[in-house]
N, C-alpha and C positions, 0 to 999 in steps of 0.2 A: 504494500500500500504506500503510495507517495504522499507527500505533504498536502497535495491538492486533492487527494482522493479521500473523501469523507465517508465512503461506504465501509460498513463494518463487515467482517467475514461472514460468510453464509453459515447459518446455524442449521443443524440437522436434528430431526426429531424421530424418536423411536418409542413405540408402545410395546411393552413386553411384560411377561410374568415376573413377579418379584422373587421367585425361587427357581433355581435351575431344574431342568428336566433330568431324566436318567442318564443322558449323555453329557450333562454338565453345561448345557446351553440354555439360554433364556428364550423360551418360545415367544414369538411375536403375537400381536393381537389377532391377526387373521388365523394363525395356526391354532391359537387357543379356542377360538369359536368353532373352527372347522373340526377340531378334536371332539368338542361337545356334540356337534352334528353327526359326525361319523359314529359316535358311540350311542346315538339315539337319545341323548339327554335333553334335547331342545324341544320346546313346545311346538305345536304346528305353526303358530305365528312366528316364533323365533327361527324355525327352519325355513319358512317362506322368506323372512328377512335375509337370512344367511345366503340363500341361493340367489336372490335378486341382487343383493349387495355385492356378492362375489362376482356375479356376471358383470355388474357395472364397473367394478374395479378392474376386472380382466380386460374390459374393452377400453378403459380410460388410460392405461399406461402399460408399458411392456413388462413381461415377466423376465427378469434378468437371466434366468436359466435357459430360456429359449434363445437368447442372444449369445450367451456363452455357457455351454453345458457344464463347464468346470467351476463356475462361480461359487456354487455351494458344495463342491467336492471337498470333504474333510481332509483328504490327503494333500490337496493343492492349496486350499484356503480354510484352514481350521477355524471354526467358530464364526464363519462369515454370516453377517446379518445385514438386513436392509434397513435403511434410515430414509425418511422423507426429507426433502429439502424444504426449508421453511416457506419457500415461495410456492409450494404446491398446495395452496389454500383450498382449491377445488377438491383435492383428495383428503386433506386433513379434516375439513369440516364434515366429512362423511364417516369418520372413524367413530364418532360418538355412539352410533347405533351398536357397534361391536362392543364398545365399553359398557353400554347399558346391559347387553346380554350377559357379559361377564359379571357385572355387579349382581344381577338377578340370581346368578348361580354361585355367588360367593367366591368368585375367583379374583384374587388381587392382581391388579395390573398397574404398572407404573409408567410414567412418561419421562423419558430421558431427553435431554437437550445437550448438544455439544457442537463446538465449531471444528473439532478434530477427533471424531470417534474411533479412528483407526486407519489402517492402510487401505486405501480405496482400490478395490479390485473390479469395480463396475460403476459406471455413472451414466445417467441420462438426464433429461431436463427436469425430472421430478424426484429422483432418488439416487442414492448411492448404496453400494454394498461394500462393507468394510470387514477386514479382519482386525480384531482388537490389537492394540499396540503391545500390551503385556497380558499374560495370563495370570489370573488370581481368582479368589473366591467370587469377586465381582469384576468380570473382564472389562467393564466400562469404567470402573473406578479410576484407573490411571489416566483416563482421557479428560478428567475434570468435568464430568457430565453433571448437569443440574437435574436433580430428581424433582418431580412435582407430585 
């Protein structure tokens, strides 16, 4: 950033489980709701929401794994996770429905914000996929993320 450039760095946002899964990763908001749906734990209305919302998101932006099949490969990019760019407001404003479903089922979810969440292995206009800089009990902790 130059002296004449008053823009602040891009902030990235991730919605994820507060506890790691059996592989030690923090499942994202879409995965959490999809797991509920696949296990038959959603009401008919919640399942309807999930299917429609997933379809909308699938059409709204690219799935990184279809662009680069290795992006989530644990041998290539261990712990890789997607983060929204703060400018993707049209996507971010639709996450609330997923958060509502998780609240209804008593599943804790947190919002992380960071200007540098990890080593970027994929990027498009609305998201990045990163590998955390350091491994620890909380892989995003070394990134100085802000929890909400």
